[in-house]
N, C-alpha and C positions, 0 to 999 in steps of 0.2 A: 503495500500499497503506499510506499514510499518513505520520506524521512520529515523529520522537525511534526509528526503529529503530538497531539496532547491528548491522552485516555484517560477519563473520571470514572470512577465508579467500582461497582464489586466486581472486579476481572481479575483473574489470573494473570498474572505478571508474565508469567514462561507463554500461555495462549497469546498475551497481547503482543509481547516480542516477537513470537513467531507469523502471527498474522500480520502485523504492521511493517516488519524488518524495516532496514534502513535504517539510517544514522540519527541522533540527535531527538529521538521521540521519548518521551517523557510519559509514565505511568502513575497515577495517583490513585491510589486503593481508597477501599472505603474506609470513613472513618467513625462508623458507630456499627455496631451488630445489624442493623437492617440494610446494611449496602451502601447507606448515603453518603455521601460525601459534603460535609460540612465547611464553609469557606465564612470564617467569621473575624478574620483580623488581615490584615496586610500580609501580600503574598504576590511572588511573580513566577509561575509556572510555565515552564517551556524553555526552550534552548534562545538565548539571547532577550527573554523577557525582562521587563524592568517597571519597577512599581515603586511610588513615593509613599510616605509613608501615610497610611488609612487607604491606600488605594488596593486594587486587585488587578494582576495584567494574565489575561488566560490565552496562552498559545505559543507558538515559535516567535520571537522577535515583538510579542504585545510590549505595549508599550503604553502604561498608565504612570508614566514620568513626568508628564507634561514638557514644554519647550524648552530648548537650552538657553543658555543666557546667549549665543551666538544669533539665536532667532530673535530673540527679544530686541537685542541690539541691531538685526538686518530690520525688524519690521520697523524700529523706533527712526532709522533714518529713512526709510521711504515714508514713514508720517510726516518727520520734518519734511522732506522733500512737497509732499502736498501741501502743509500748512503755509510753508512759504510762499508757494506758487499762489496761493488764493491769497495772502495778506498781499502780494505785488498786484493781483487782479483788483483789490479790494484798497489798493490806496488811495485812489482818488474818490471814493464814495464815502462823504461825509455823513451818512445817515448813521444814527445810533447805534444797529444792529451791526452795520460792518463795522464800527468802532469798536465794540463789544467782541467781535470777532478777531478783529484785529489784536487787541488788548489781552483776548484769550490764547491766542496763538502764541504771544510774547510768555503769560503766564506759562504752558505748554515748553516753551524753550527753557526756561529758566526751574523748572521742575526735576527733582531726582526720584521721586517715589513713584511707583507703578501705579498705584491704585488714583494717587493725586490727577497723575497723566489720565488715566482713563475717566477720571470724573470732570477733568478739563475739555477732554474729547466730546464728552456727553452733552456738556455745555456747549461748545461750538456748534453742535448738529443739531442742537433744540434752536440755538439761535440762527443758525441757516435755514431752517425749516421756519421759523416765524418771521426771517427776513426777504422769505423767496428768491434765495439765493442758489438754490438746489442747482438751477442749470451751470451756474460757475462750478460749485463742486462737481457735478458730475463731468464737466468739461475736463476740469485736473486729474481727475479719479483716471477717466480712459488715457489721458497724456500718459499718465503714468503706469499705466498698466496694473492700478491695484482694484482689490475687491476689499469694499467697506462694509462692515455690518451695518445695518439700520440701526438708529438709536434708543431704541427698544431694546436691542439684543445687547449693548454693550453695559 
């Protein structure tokens, strides 16, 4: 049946090994007398699986570890590019909403905490909806090739 399979339950390990063959298979037997497998704590099961504290990753190379510091840094660079392009486009707009967005972009640039950055992004997207500036945001997002979640999912 190949490699890197993950098998749970009341299975004879010898039978499972013969049935699945291959390398990198993981077999987790029953954890109680009825043949159940009870998972109630952090674990990573399978070849190359990773799990953060409080998470469970099941399967070969499963990842419940979250995103890497490098991915966060790369995403931040993209977001900063987006925001700086928007700041340039709004530079001549003296409306209150546009000025609040420009001010919020400066706040984002100066922020060091991820939770604070997320809050500022939510504020920016709320402001752009209220100011009917979504065309500008959409243009810059397309220009940079970004996928940006809706404000409600932030």
